VOFINU-976487 format. One record per atom (N, C-alpha, C): residue in three letters; x, y, z; atom name. Coordinates in steps of 0.02 Angstrom, whole numbers. Layout:
BEGIN
  code      c1      c2      c3  site
   ALA       X       Y       Z    CA
...
***
This chain:
BEGIN
  code      c1      c2      c3  site
   MET    -673   -1414    -611     N
   MET    -688   -1349    -580    CA
   MET    -759   -1329    -598     C
   ASN    -798   -1313    -548     N
   ASN    -866   -1290    -559    CA
   ASN    -865   -1214    -570     C
   VAL    -886   -1192    -629     N
   VAL    -885   -1120    -644    CA
   VAL    -947   -1088    -612     C
   ASP    -940   -1071    -549     N
   ASP    -995   -1042    -510    CA
   ASP    -992    -967    -517     C
   ILE   -1019    -941    -572     N
   ILE   -1014    -870    -587    CA
   ILE   -1084    -841    -596     C
   HIS   -1092    -779    -574     N
   HIS   -1158    -747    -576    CA
   HIS   -1187    -745    -647     C
   GLU   -1252    -754    -651     N
   GLU   -1287    -758    -716    CA
   GLU   -1272    -698    -761     C
   SER   -1262    -639    -731     N
   SER   -1253    -579    -771    CA
   SER   -1191    -582    -816     C
   TRP   -1141    -623    -797     N
   TRP   -1080    -629    -836    CA
   TRP   -1084    -680    -892     C
   LYS   -1130    -727    -885     N
   LYS   -1131    -786    -930    CA
   LYS   -1140    -768   -1004     C
   PRO   -1185    -721   -1022     N
   PRO   -1192    -706   -1093    CA
   PRO   -1127    -680   -1124     C
   TYR   -1086    -646   -1085     N
   TYR   -1025    -616   -1110    CA
   TYR    -965    -663   -1109     C
   LEU    -966    -713   -1064     N
   LEU    -907    -755   -1055    CA
   LEU    -918    -828   -1075     C
   LYS    -980    -844   -1097     N
   LYS    -994    -914   -1115    CA
   LYS    -946    -940   -1168     C
   ALA    -929    -897   -1216     N
   ALA    -884    -919   -1271    CA
   ALA    -816    -939   -1243     C
   GLU    -793    -904   -1190     N
   GLU    -729    -922   -1159    CA
   GLU    -732    -991   -1126     C
   PHE    -788   -1004   -1092     N
   PHE    -795   -1068   -1057    CA
   PHE    -793   -1127   -1105     C
   ASP    -813   -1115   -1168     N
   ASP    -816   -1169   -1218    CA
   ASP    -750   -1179   -1255     C
   LYS    -701   -1136   -1243     N
   LYS    -637   -1140   -1280    CA
   LYS    -592   -1196   -1251     C
   PRO    -551   -1226   -1294     N
   PRO    -507   -1280   -1270    CA
   PRO    -462   -1259   -1212     C
   TYR    -435   -1198   -1213     N
   TYR    -390   -1178   -1159    CA
   TYR    -426   -1179   -1092     C
   PHE    -490   -1158   -1092     N
   PHE    -526   -1155   -1028    CA
   PHE    -542   -1225   -1003     C
   LYS    -555   -1271   -1049     N
   LYS    -567   -1340   -1028    CA
   LYS    -504   -1370    -997     C
   GLY    -446   -1353   -1027     N
   GLY    -382   -1376   -1000    CA
   GLY    -369   -1344    -932     C
   LEU    -385   -1280    -926     N
   LEU    -377   -1245    -862    CA
   LEU    -421   -1276    -808     C
   ALA    -483   -1290    -825     N
   ALA    -530   -1320    -777    CA
   ALA    -504   -1387    -752     C
   HIS    -476   -1426    -798     N
   HIS    -448   -1492    -779    CA
   HIS    -388   -1482    -732     C
   PHE    -345   -1434    -749     N
   PHE    -286   -1420    -708    CA
   PHE    -306   -1399    -637     C
   VAL    -354   -1353    -633     N
   VAL    -375   -1328    -567    CA
   VAL    -407   -1384    -526     C
   LYS    -449   -1423    -558     N
   LYS    -482   -1479    -523    CA
   LYS    -429   -1527    -494     C
   THR    -379   -1542    -534     N
   THR    -325   -1588    -512    CA
   THR    -285   -1558    -455     C
   GLU    -269   -1494    -459     N
   GLU    -231   -1460    -407    CA
   GLU    -269   -1460    -341     C
   TYR    -333   -1443    -344     N
   TYR    -374   -1441    -282    CA
   TYR    -383   -1510    -252     C
   ARG    -383   -1561    -295     N
   ARG    -390   -1629    -270    CA
   ARG    -326   -1653    -235     C
   ASN    -268   -1632    -261     N
   ASN    -204   -1659    -237    CA
   ASN    -166   -1614    -189     C
   TYR    -184   -1551    -186     N
   TYR    -147   -1502    -144    CA
   TYR    -197   -1456    -109     C
   THR    -172   -1421     -58     N
   THR    -211   -1366     -30    CA
   THR    -203   -1306     -76     C
   CYS    -259   -1278     -98     N
   CYS    -258   -1221    -144    CA
   CYS    -305   -1167    -118     C
   PHE    -293   -1107    -140     N
   PHE    -334   -1050    -120    CA
   PHE    -356   -1011    -181     C
   PRO    -413    -976    -177     N
   PRO    -461    -975    -122    CA
   PRO    -499   -1041    -120     C
   PRO    -542   -1052     -69     N
   PRO    -585   -1111     -70    CA
   PRO    -623   -1116    -136     C
   GLY    -635   -1176    -159     N
   GLY    -664   -1186    -225    CA
   GLY    -727   -1146    -238     C
   ALA    -770   -1140    -189     N
   ALA    -833   -1104    -198    CA
   ALA    -823   -1029    -205     C
   GLN    -762   -1005    -191     N
   GLN    -749    -932    -192    CA
   GLN    -705    -911    -250     C
   ILE    -688    -956    -295     N
   ILE    -643    -940    -351    CA
   ILE    -670    -880    -391     C
   PHE    -736    -880    -403     N
   PHE    -766    -827    -444    CA
   PHE    -802    -774    -402     C
   ASN    -780    -767    -340     N
   ASN    -812    -720    -294    CA
   ASN    -815    -648    -320     C
   ALA    -762    -627    -354     N
   ALA    -761    -558    -381    CA
   ALA    -820    -545    -426     C
   PHE    -838    -595    -467     N
   PHE    -893    -589    -514    CA
   PHE    -961    -596    -479     C
   ASN    -963    -635    -427     N
   ASN   -1026    -647    -392    CA
   ASN   -1047    -589    -348     C
   HIS    -999    -548    -328     N
   HIS   -1015    -489    -288    CA
   HIS   -1018    -425    -329     C
   CYS    -991    -428    -389     N
   CYS    -993    -370    -434    CA
   CYS   -1022    -394    -500     C
   HIS   -1086    -383    -510     N
   HIS   -1120    -407    -569    CA
   HIS   -1102    -365    -630     C
   PHE   -1108    -394    -689     N
   PHE   -1083    -361    -749    CA
   PHE   -1112    -291    -758     C
   GLU   -1178    -286    -748     N
   GLU   -1210    -220    -760    CA
   GLU   -1188    -168    -710     C
   ASP   -1160    -189    -653     N
   ASP   -1141    -142    -600    CA
   ASP   -1069    -119    -604     C
   VAL   -1028    -151    -646     N
   VAL    -956    -135    -647    CA
   VAL    -945     -62    -667     C
   LYS    -911     -25    -622     N
   LYS    -892      44    -639    CA
   LYS    -818      58    -624     C
   VAL    -787      14    -585     N
   VAL    -715      19    -570    CA
   VAL    -686     -51    -575     C
   VAL    -626     -57    -604     N
   VAL    -590    -121    -606    CA
   VAL    -522    -112    -575     C
   ILE    -506    -152    -524     N
   ILE    -439    -154    -494    CA
   ILE    -408    -221    -512     C
   ILE    -348    -220    -539     N
   ILE    -316    -281    -563    CA
   ILE    -258    -301    -518     C
   GLY    -264    -360    -490     N
   GLY    -209    -390    -452    CA
   GLY    -177    -445    -492     C
   GLN    -128    -479    -462     N
   GLN     -91    -529    -500    CA
   GLN    -108    -601    -480     C
   ASP    -105    -614    -414     N
   ASP    -108    -683    -389    CA
   ASP    -147    -682    -323     C
   PRO    -187    -732    -307     N
   PRO    -218    -733    -240    CA
   PRO    -165    -740    -185     C
   TYR    -183    -716    -126     N
   TYR    -140    -730     -67    CA
   TYR    -135    -805     -58     C
   HIS     -77    -828     -34     N
   HIS     -66    -901     -33    CA
   HIS     -57    -929      37     C
   ASP     -74    -890      88     N
   ASP     -72    -917     156    CA
   ASP    -143    -933     181     C
   ILE    -147    -973     232     N
   ILE    -211   -1000     256    CA
   ILE    -258    -943     278     C
   GLY    -320    -947     255     N
   GLY    -373    -902     278    CA
   GLY    -374    -834     245     C
   GLN    -325    -819     201     N
   GLN    -322    -751     173    CA
   GLN    -368    -742     112     C
   ALA    -355    -780      59     N
   ALA    -388    -768      -6    CA
   ALA    -462    -789      -4     C
   HIS    -504    -746     -32     N
   HIS    -574    -765     -40    CA
   HIS    -602    -740    -107     C
   GLY    -558    -735    -157     N
   GLY    -581    -722    -225    CA
   GLY    -583    -650    -247     C
   LEU    -561    -604    -205     N
   LEU    -559    -533    -223    CA
   LEU    -487    -509    -216     C
   CYS    -460    -477    -267     N
   CYS    -390    -456    -262    CA
   CYS    -380    -406    -205     C
   PHE    -323    -412    -172     N
   PHE    -301    -370    -116    CA
   PHE    -342    -380     -52     C
   SER    -398    -415     -55     N
   SER    -444    -421       1    CA
   SER    -428    -484      42     C
   VAL    -440    -480     108     N
   VAL    -435    -539     151    CA
   VAL    -500    -546     191     C
   ASN    -510    -607     216     N
   ASN    -569    -620     257    CA
   ASN    -568    -578     321     C
   ASP    -627    -567     349     N
   ASP    -633    -533     414    CA
   ASP    -589    -568     465     C
   GLY    -556    -528     508     N
   GLY    -517    -557     562    CA
   GLY    -447    -579     543     C
   ILE    -429    -574     478     N
   ILE    -362    -593     455    CA
   ILE    -317    -531     455     C
   LYS    -255    -542     478     N
   LYS    -205    -488     479    CA
   LYS    -198    -458     408     C
   HIS    -194    -392     404     N
   HIS    -190    -359     339    CA
   HIS    -120    -368     309     C
   PRO    -116    -394     247     N
   PRO     -51    -399     213    CA
   PRO     -23    -329     198     C
   PRO      43    -325     185     N
   PRO      75    -259     176    CA
   PRO      44    -216     121     C
   SER      27    -246      64     N
   SER      -2    -206       9    CA
   SER     -69    -176      30     C
   LEU    -109    -215      65     N
   LEU    -174    -191      87    CA
   LEU    -166    -135     139     C
   ILE    -118    -142     182     N
   ILE    -103     -89     231    CA
   ILE     -89     -23     194     C
   ASN     -48     -27     142     N
   ASN     -31      34     105    CA
   ASN     -90      62      65     C
   ILE    -134      18      42     N
   ILE    -196      42      10    CA
   ILE    -238      82      60     C
   PHE    -247      54     119     N
   PHE    -287      88     171    CA
   PHE    -254     153     194     C
   LYS    -188     153     197     N
   LYS    -152     215     217    CA
   LYS    -163     270     166     C
   GLU    -162     251     101     N
   GLU    -173     301      49    CA
   GLU    -245     328      51     C
   ILE    -293     284      64     N
   ILE    -363     305      70    CA
   ILE    -371     353     130     C
   GLU    -336     336     184     N
   GLU    -338     377     245    CA
   GLU    -314     448     230     C
   THR    -259     453     193     N
   THR    -230     518     176    CA
   THR    -273     554     124     C
   ASP    -294     517      74     N
   ASP    -329     546      17    CA
   ASP    -399     570      35     C
   LEU    -436     529      73     N
   LEU    -506     544      86    CA
   LEU    -522     557     160     C
   LYS    -470     555     201     N
   LYS    -479     567     274    CA
   LYS    -528     516     304     C
   ILE    -524     454     279     N
   ILE    -565     400     305    CA
   ILE    -523     361     355     C
   PRO    -548     346     415     N
   PRO    -508     310     464    CA
   PRO    -488     241     439     C
   TYR    -429     219     459     N
   TYR    -405     152     440    CA
   TYR    -454      99     466     C
   PRO    -478      53     422     N
   PRO    -530       6     443    CA
   PRO    -503     -54     482     C
   LYS    -546     -84     522     N
   LYS    -526    -144     559    CA
   LYS    -521    -204     513     C
   SER    -569    -211     468     N
   SER    -572    -270     425    CA
   SER    -539    -256     357     C
   GLY    -502    -307     333     N
   GLY    -473    -303     266    CA
   GLY    -516    -334     213     C
   ASN    -579    -347     230     N
   ASN    -626    -377     182    CA
   ASN    -654    -322     137     C
   LEU    -639    -326      72     N
   LEU    -659    -275      24    CA
   LEU    -724    -291     -12     C
   MET    -761    -340      15     N
   MET    -825    -357     -16    CA
   MET    -871    -296     -20     C
   ARG    -864    -251      27     N
   ARG    -906    -190      26    CA
   ARG    -891    -149     -37     C
   TRP    -830    -151     -63     N
   TRP    -814    -118    -126    CA
   TRP    -847    -155    -184     C
   ALA    -838    -221    -185     N
   ALA    -865    -262    -240    CA
   ALA    -941    -252    -246     C
   ASP    -975    -248    -190     N
   ASP   -1047    -240    -191    CA
   ASP   -1070    -172    -218     C
   GLN   -1021    -126    -224     N
   GLN   -1037     -60    -252    CA
   GLN   -1016     -54    -326     C
   GLY    -992    -108    -356     N
   GLY    -974    -106    -427    CA
   GLY    -899    -102    -440     C
   VAL    -859    -121    -391     N
   VAL    -786    -123    -400    CA
   VAL    -767    -196    -412     C
   LEU    -744    -211    -473     N
   LEU    -722    -279    -489    CA
   LEU    -650    -288    -467     C
   LEU    -640    -330    -417     N
   LEU    -573    -342    -387    CA
   LEU    -545    -405    -419     C
   LEU    -512    -396    -476     N
   LEU    -495    -451    -521    CA
   LEU    -421    -469    -517     C
   ASN    -406    -529    -492     N
   ASN    -338    -555    -499    CA
   ASN    -330    -584    -569     C
   ALA    -270    -576    -598     N
   ALA    -257    -604    -664    CA
   ALA    -258    -680    -662     C
   THR    -235    -708    -606     N
   THR    -237    -780    -594    CA
   THR    -284    -791    -535     C
   LEU    -334    -834    -543     N
   LEU    -386    -839    -492    CA
   LEU    -374    -891    -438     C
   THR    -322    -932    -447     N
   THR    -308    -984    -397    CA
   THR    -233    -989    -386     C
   VAL    -214   -1023    -331     N
   VAL    -143   -1031    -314    CA
   VAL    -136   -1091    -267     C
   ARG     -79   -1125    -272     N
   ARG     -64   -1179    -225    CA
   ARG     -38   -1148    -160     C
   ALA     -58   -1177    -103     N
   ALA     -38   -1149     -38    CA
   ALA      37   -1138     -33     C
   HIS      55   -1078     -10     N
   HIS     125   -1060       5    CA
   HIS     171   -1060     -57     C
   GLN     141   -1059    -117     N
   GLN     181   -1058    -178    CA
   GLN     157   -1004    -225     C
   ALA     181    -944    -214     N
   ALA     159    -886    -255    CA
   ALA     171    -901    -329     C
   GLY     123    -884    -370     N
   GLY     130    -891    -443    CA
   GLY     124    -962    -469     C
   SER     105   -1009    -426     N
   SER     105   -1079    -446    CA
   SER      51   -1097    -497     C
   HIS       0   -1055    -505     N
   HIS     -51   -1068    -555    CA
   HIS     -50   -1018    -613     C
   GLN       6    -983    -619     N
   GLN      14    -937    -675    CA
   GLN      29    -976    -739     C
   ASN      11    -946    -796     N
   ASN      25    -975    -862    CA
   ASN      -8   -1043    -873     C
   LYS     -66   -1053    -843     N
   LYS    -105   -1114    -852    CA
   LYS    -170   -1100    -889     C
   GLY    -182   -1037    -905     N
   GLY    -243   -1018    -941    CA
   GLY    -283    -963    -907     C
   TRP    -271    -951    -843     N
   TRP    -310    -899    -808    CA
   TRP    -301    -831    -841     C
   GLU    -239    -816    -862     N
   GLU    -227    -749    -890    CA
   GLU    -266    -738    -955     C
   LEU    -274    -791    -994     N
   LEU    -314    -786   -1056    CA
   LEU    -386    -769   -1038     C
   PHE    -411    -801    -986     N
   PHE    -480    -789    -964    CA
   PHE    -489    -718    -937     C
   THR    -445    -697    -892     N
   THR    -454    -631    -862    CA
   THR    -439    -575    -911     C
   ASN    -394    -586    -960     N
   ASN    -385    -538   -1014    CA
   ASN    -450    -530   -1053     C
   ALA    -484    -586   -1065     N
   ALA    -548    -584   -1101    CA
   ALA    -600    -546   -1061     C
   VAL    -598    -553    -995     N
   VAL    -644    -515    -951    CA
   VAL    -632    -440    -958     C
   ILE    -569    -420    -955     N
   ILE    -551    -349    -960    CA
   ILE    -573    -321   -1028     C
   LYS    -558    -359   -1081     N
   LYS    -577    -336   -1149    CA
   LYS    -653    -333   -1157     C
   THR    -688    -381   -1129     N
   THR    -761    -381   -1133    CA
   THR    -790    -319   -1098     C
   ILE    -765    -303   -1039     N
   ILE    -788    -243   -1004    CA
   ILE    -774    -181   -1046     C
   SER    -714    -179   -1075     N
   SER    -696    -122   -1117    CA
   SER    -742    -116   -1177     C
   ASP    -757    -173   -1209     N
   ASP    -798    -172   -1270    CA
   ASP    -871    -158   -1256     C
   GLU    -897    -185   -1202     N
   GLU    -969    -186   -1190    CA
   GLU    -995    -130   -1144     C
   LYS    -950     -97   -1110     N
   LYS    -972     -45   -1062    CA
   LYS    -940      22   -1079     C
   GLU    -960      74   -1042     N
   GLU    -930     141   -1050    CA
   GLU    -916     170    -981     C
   ASN    -869     216    -980     N
   ASN    -854     256    -919    CA
   ASN    -832     214    -859     C
   VAL    -796     159    -873     N
   VAL    -767     120    -818    CA
   VAL    -698     148    -802     C
   VAL    -682     152    -738     N
   VAL    -616     175    -715    CA
   VAL    -574     113    -700     C
   PHE    -518     106    -736     N
   PHE    -472      49    -725    CA
   PHE    -412      74    -684     C
   LEU    -400      41    -627     N
   LEU    -344      59    -585    CA
   LEU    -288       8    -596     C
   LEU    -234      30    -626     N
   LEU    -178     -14    -644    CA
   LEU    -119       3    -599     C
   TRP    -106     -42    -552     N
   TRP     -54     -30    -501    CA
   TRP       4     -77    -512     C
   GLY      61     -49    -531     N
   GLY     121     -89    -542    CA
   GLY     128    -111    -614     C
   GLY     189    -134    -630     N
   GLY     206    -151    -700    CA
   GLY     162    -205    -729     C
   PHE     145    -255    -690     N
   PHE     104    -310    -717    CA
   PHE      35    -284    -738     C
   ALA       3    -247    -694     N
   ALA     -64    -220    -709    CA
   ALA     -62    -172    -768     C
   LYS      -9    -132    -772     N
   LYS      -4     -82    -827    CA
   LYS      -3    -115    -895     C
   GLN      21    -178    -899     N
   GLN      22    -214    -963    CA
   GLN     -49    -225    -990     C
   LYS     -99    -221    -946     N
   LYS    -168    -233    -967    CA
   LYS    -198    -172   -1003     C
   ALA    -162    -116   -1003     N
   ALA    -189     -55   -1034    CA
   ALA    -206     -66   -1108     C
   LYS    -168    -110   -1140     N
   LYS    -180    -122   -1213    CA
   LYS    -248    -154   -1227     C
   LEU    -279    -182   -1175     N
   LEU    -345    -214   -1183    CA
   LEU    -403    -164   -1175     C
   ILE    -386    -103   -1156     N
   ILE    -437     -54   -1135    CA
   ILE    -443       2   -1186     C
   ASP    -504      17   -1207     N
   ASP    -517      72   -1254    CA
   ASP    -521     138   -1215     C
   VAL    -468     178   -1221     N
   VAL    -465     240   -1181    CA
   VAL    -510     295   -1209     C
   LYS    -541     283   -1266     N
   LYS    -590     331   -1290    CA
   LYS    -655     326   -1250     C
   LYS    -668     267   -1222     N
   LYS    -730     254   -1185    CA
   LYS    -719     251   -1109     C
   HIS    -658     238   -1088     N
   HIS    -644     225   -1017    CA
   HIS    -585     266    -992     C
   LYS    -576     267    -927     N
   LYS    -520     303    -896    CA
   LYS    -472     254    -863     C
   ILE    -408     268    -870     N
   ILE    -356     228    -836    CA
   ILE    -319     273    -787     C
   LEU    -312     249    -725     N
   LEU    -268     280    -676    CA
   LEU    -213     230    -661     C
   ALA    -151     249    -672     N
   ALA     -95     203    -662    CA
   ALA     -46     232    -611     C
   SER     -16     187    -573     N
   SER      36     208    -525    CA
   SER      78     148    -508     C
   GLY     127     158    -463     N
   GLY     164     102    -436    CA
   GLY     119      56    -396     C
   HIS     145      -2    -379     N
   HIS     108     -52    -341    CA
   HIS     107     -32    -267     C
   PRO      55     -50    -230     N
   PRO      54     -33    -158    CA
   PRO     100     -77    -114     C
   SER     136    -124    -144     N
   SER     182    -165    -104    CA
   SER     235    -120     -72     C
   PRO     262    -140     -15     N
   PRO     313     -99      19    CA
   PRO     372     -81     -26     C
   LEU     394    -127     -68     N
   LEU     452    -115    -112    CA
   LEU     440     -54    -156     C
   SER     381     -51    -186     N
   SER     363       5    -231    CA
   SER     344      67    -191     C
   ALA     303      56    -139     N
   ALA     277     113    -100    CA
   ALA     333     151     -66     C
   ASN     381     115     -39     N
   ASN     436     148      -3    CA
   ASN     484     185     -50     C
   ARG     478     172    -114     N
   ARG     519     209    -163    CA
   ARG     482     270    -191     C
   GLY     421     281    -165     N
   GLY     384     340    -186    CA
   GLY     339     331    -245     C
   TYR     324     267    -263     N
   TYR     284     255    -323    CA
   TYR     210     242    -308     C
   TRP     191     243    -244     N
   TRP     122     228    -226    CA
   TRP      89     285    -188     C
   PHE     118     305    -132     N
   PHE      85     355     -90    CA
   PHE      78     422    -126     C
   GLY      20     451    -117     N
   GLY       6     516    -149    CA
   GLY     -25     510    -218     C
   ASN     -41     448    -240     N
   ASN     -73     443    -307    CA
   ASN    -145     468    -307     C
   ARG    -176     470    -249     N
   ARG    -245     496    -240    CA
   ARG    -294     462    -288     C
   HIS    -283     398    -301     N
   HIS    -326     363    -348    CA
   HIS    -399     356    -325     C
   PHE    -410     360    -260     N
   PHE    -477     348    -234    CA
   PHE    -521     410    -242     C
   SER    -493     468    -228     N
   SER    -531     530    -241    CA
   SER    -537     543    -316     C
   LYS    -484     527    -353     N
   LYS    -486     537    -426    CA
   LYS    -538     491    -459     C
   THR    -542     430    -435     N
   THR    -592     383    -462    CA
   THR    -662     411    -450     C
   ASN    -674     434    -390     N
   ASN    -741     460    -374    CA
   ASN    -757     522    -415     C
   SER    -708     563    -427     N
   SER    -718     622    -469    CA
   SER    -737     602    -540     C
   LEU    -701     551    -567     N
   LEU    -716     528    -635    CA
   LEU    -786     497    -639     C
   LEU    -805     459    -587     N
   LEU    -872     429    -586    CA
   LEU    -926     483    -584     C
   GLU    -915     534    -544     N
   GLU    -965     588    -539    CA
   GLU    -971     626    -605     C
   GLN    -914     634    -640     N
   GLN    -916     667    -705    CA
   GLN    -958     627    -755     C
   ALA    -960     560    -745     N
   ALA    -999     516    -789    CA
   ALA   -1070     504    -761     C
   PHE   -1089     544    -709     N
   PHE   -1155     539    -677    CA
   PHE   -1166     470    -645     C
   LEU   -1112     443    -616     N
   LEU   -1116     379    -580    CA
   LEU   -1103     392    -506     C
   GLU   -1130     347    -464     N
   GLU   -1120     354    -392    CA
   GLU   -1047     343    -373     C
   PRO   -1018     387    -332     N
   PRO    -950     375    -309    CA
   PRO    -947     313    -263     C
   VAL    -888     286    -255     N
   VAL    -879     227    -213    CA
   VAL    -867     250    -141     C
   GLN    -901     217     -94     N
   GLN    -886     228     -23    CA
   GLN    -827     184      -4     C
   TRP    -767     211     -11     N
   TRP    -706     173       2    CA
   TRP    -698     158      77     C
***
């Protein structure tokens, strides 16, 4: 696996790349991509970091696994490529933004525009085998992405962490709440949203309010 990650992250994450677990992970990923169809495309595995540089991070959204159908995943959690049908969770994210901020529902599900504004769209697992959800979990990715979350917590201030669903909420222990803000709610998936755990959380207006309080530019959601 070629670690194609933006230079701004390397001083903070170089120690992780040198650890035995990461070398084992790299070997596993390389083997999987050689023998199976995997997502996202190899050059896009670290897309979240390449579009959101370390010094620009002001919001972190944590997902679990990349989308595992053809053409969807491109390295940003919850995001799909232009022209791809919006998955159910993304539909519910856009519906909440529509209600919260009165922004019209967008045509494209590509969230690169968020990443370019300092929103790190971080899946806990950065790769997946086609049509097999969770197939690359517990291979080392979680150790790496936990280190990313902790590094952001340790090295930065006034970052807003959006923890959606039980899995993401487990990451709260990595975050220093004296320096950062956490907004937690149910997951935007239909199962959670239809039970009343997602809609009405107003996380997008709340995030912008917290950023403005810290004298940071709000996100154009």
